[in-house]
N, C-alpha and C positions, 0 to 999 in steps of 0.2 A: 097508600100503598096498593100496589096491584095484587089482585085475588090469588094469583098464582105464584106469587112471588115469597110471601113469608107465612101464608095461611094453608094448612095441609088441605087439599083438595078433598071433596067427599069420595068414598072409595066407588071406583067405577066397577061395573060389571066386566069380569075377566073371564066368564065361563066360555066364551066365543074362541079364546086363544088356547088352542088344544094342540096345536104344532107349531114350530119355529117359523114356518113359512108364513104363518097366518098372523105373526106378532107384528104390530103397528110400527115397532122401533127395531125391524130386523136389521137394517143398515148399521146403526150403532152397535148393536149386538155382535154382528159379524165383524165390524171394523176392531171391536177389543179383542175377540177370540182370535182374529188372524194375526194381531200383533204379537200376542203372547212368546210363539217361539221365536220371534226375532228382538225378545227384550234383551239388550246388551246388559254387561257388567255396569257399566257407565249409567245406565237408565235404572237399573235398581236401585244405586246410590241416590239418583235424582228422586226417584219414586219415595224412597224413604225419608229423604230430606223434606218432601213435599206434604207428608201425612202427618196430620195432627188430629188426634180425636178429642170431640167435643161431646156435650150432653145432646146438642142437636143432631150431631152425626150418628150417635149411638141409637137415637131414637129414629132416625130415618132408615139406619141400617135394619133396625128390627121390624120396621114397617115392610121395608122390600122383601124381607125373608118371611113374612107371614105366611102360614099354610095357603091364604087364599090368594097370593101374589100369583101373577102369571109365570106358569111353567117353573115354579119353584124347585121341582125336582132336578129339572135340567140345570138351574143355577147350582144347586149341590153338587150334581155331577161335575159342573164345571169347576167347582171350587177344588174336588178331589183330584181332577186334571191338572189344575195349578200345583198343587202340592206335590205332585208326581213329576211334574215337568222341572221343578225348581228344587226337588229333594236334594240333589247333590249341595247346591247353594245354602240351603238350610242347615245341613249337615255340618259344611265346612270342611268334610274330610279328604276329599280327592285332591291331588295336588294341582289339577288344573283350575281349581275354584280360586277366585280373586276377590271374592265380596266377604265381608265378615258375616257370620251366621246371623248375628242379631240384626245387621242391617237388612239382610235377605228376608227375614220374617217381617220386618216392619213393611217392606217393599211389598210383600205378598198381601198384606192388609190393604194396601191402596189398590191392588190389582183386584182382590175379592168385592171391594168397595165398587169399583168400576162395573164390574161383572153384574153385580145385585142392581146397580143403579141403571143400567142399560135393559135389563129384562124386566124391571118394576116401574119402568117410566109412567105407564098408563095410570098407575094409582099414586104416584108421587107428586108433590107440588114441585114447581120449578126449583124452589130453593133447596128442597130435599134432593133433589136429582143433581143440582149443581154441587151441593156438598160432598155428595158421595164420589162424584166425578173430580172434585177439584184437583187431587194429587196426581191423578192420570191425565188429566189434560194440562197439568203444569209440564207434563213431559211430552205428551202426544198431543199437541193443539186440535189437529186433525186427524181423521182414519185414513192413514196413507197406504195402508197394505190391504189390498183386496183378498188375498189369500196366501198361505205360507209359501215360501220360496222353496220348490223342491228340485231346485237343480235344472241342469241341462236335460235331464232324463225325466222330466216331471210327469210327462203323459204316461210314461211306462211305471212309474213309481204309483199314480193314480189308478192306472190299470190293475196293477197286482193287487193294490188294496181293496178294488172294487170287486175283483174275483174271490177274495178270500171268503166274504161271508157264504159264497155259495156251497163252500165245502162243509159249511155247518149245517147243511140240508140234505147230506149225503145218505142220511137215514132214508130219505124218500125220493132222492134224485141219483138215478143210477149212474148218469154220466158223471156227476160230482163225486160218487162214490169210486168210480174206476180211477179219475184224477188223483184222488186222495190217496187210493191204495197205491198207484205208481210213485207218487212222491214219498209215501211213507216207506216203500220197497227201497227207495234210493238211500234212505238214511242209514241202512246197514252196510252198505258198500262205500261209504265216503270216507275219507282220510280226514278224520277229526283233526288231528295235529295241524294240517295244511290249512284247514278251515279256521282253525283258531288264529293262526297267524295272519290270514286274509281279514278275519273279523276286526282284530286289533289294529291293523293298519288303516282299515275303513274308519274305526273309531277314533283314531289319532287324527285322522283327516278332516273328520267332522270337528274335533276340538280346535284344530288350527285354524280352521275356517270359520269359526263360530257357528257352526250348524248343529251343536251338540243338542240344542233343545228342541230343533226341529227333527234331529234324530229321535229324541224321546217321543215327539208327537206321532211321528210315523208309525214307531213300535205300539204305542198305545191304540192307535187307530187300527193297525192291523190285529191285535190281540182282541180288540172289542169285535172286530169283524168275525173272526173265526170262532169267538167264544159265545156268539149269540145263540138264541135258543131257535130250534125248527119251527117254521111258522105252523107246520101240520101237527106234529105230535107234542110242541112245547116241551121239548127235552134238549138238554145241552150237554155235550160231551167234553170231558176236560181231563180225561185219561192221559197215561204217558204217551201213549201213540200220538194223541192230538197235540201234546206239547212238543213232541219231535217235529212234526209237520209244521206246527206254527213256529218254531225255531228257524227252520228253513226258509218259510215264508218273510219273516221279519229281517233276518240277515240279507236276503236278497232284495228288499226294498231299501234297506239302509245302503247296501253297495250301490244301487242305482243313484240314491240321493248324492252320493260324493263321488260318482263315476268320472267326474271331469278332474278329479284331483288324486287318483290312485291308478296304479297300473291296470290296463285291460285285463291282464291274466288274473288279477285279484278279483275283479268284478264277475269274471268267468266263474272262479271257484264257488262264489257264494250265489250266483244266479242260476247256473246250469240246472241244478236239481229241480226248480219250479219254473223252467223255461216256457211250458206251455201255458202258464198263469200270465206270461208277460206279454203284452201286445208289442208288435213288431216297432221298432223305432221308424218314423217316416222320414225319408230324406227330404232335402231341400227342394227337389225337383218334382216331388209329389203332390 
């Protein structure tokens, strides 16, 4: 028997892996994470059907989540993101959900095992890694997705999400503070009924085009960006005004996500309040 096939390898030192960029198994990690918002209902059923728990799998899982495993806090954060991303499927309550909650719950076990295996690869034996990945690889033999598909205006979605963390530094950045105040001021003059209609149309477009999980990913990414601690004073602001600004930014990002499937007027309603945070769309001639 090959040493790395059935016998647990001695624990390797992972102290040097302090960031995701330094992880030796980065491509596999990114491949799994990028696929998550594109998991279809059919894929959830296939993942659930392929996942079977065993004693060996449970032991491999426990080892992968050991406190000394590489970037284990990031793994747990990814688990939380998965739970949020598939919350509707697990609850089974919304009308658009087409997967049985029990099936979705099992599928999430397969997803979490794949995430754990990808991060913990440096300390797992080949057999442990393969066992944790078995259900995932039964559905996704290769990592075909490099990054989430953010639609025709992906660059603008990314640009807006990238700009949001700067607003979290407004306590020490006068330009960021001025931008934040300008956005906040607009919240008092908007027609919320019109915005509600536009938001609902955008959401329905996301559901109909199978982008509802990408929608969830975008909103989570934006919330994390604006919700960061200021690097200088280590404070974080989450008052009602911050939530109002956050809502405008998230609605704009999601409108851009589905802009190819809804009326331009609806996109304008949701994006104009934060237009200065959105990079201009480049034309084909540029």
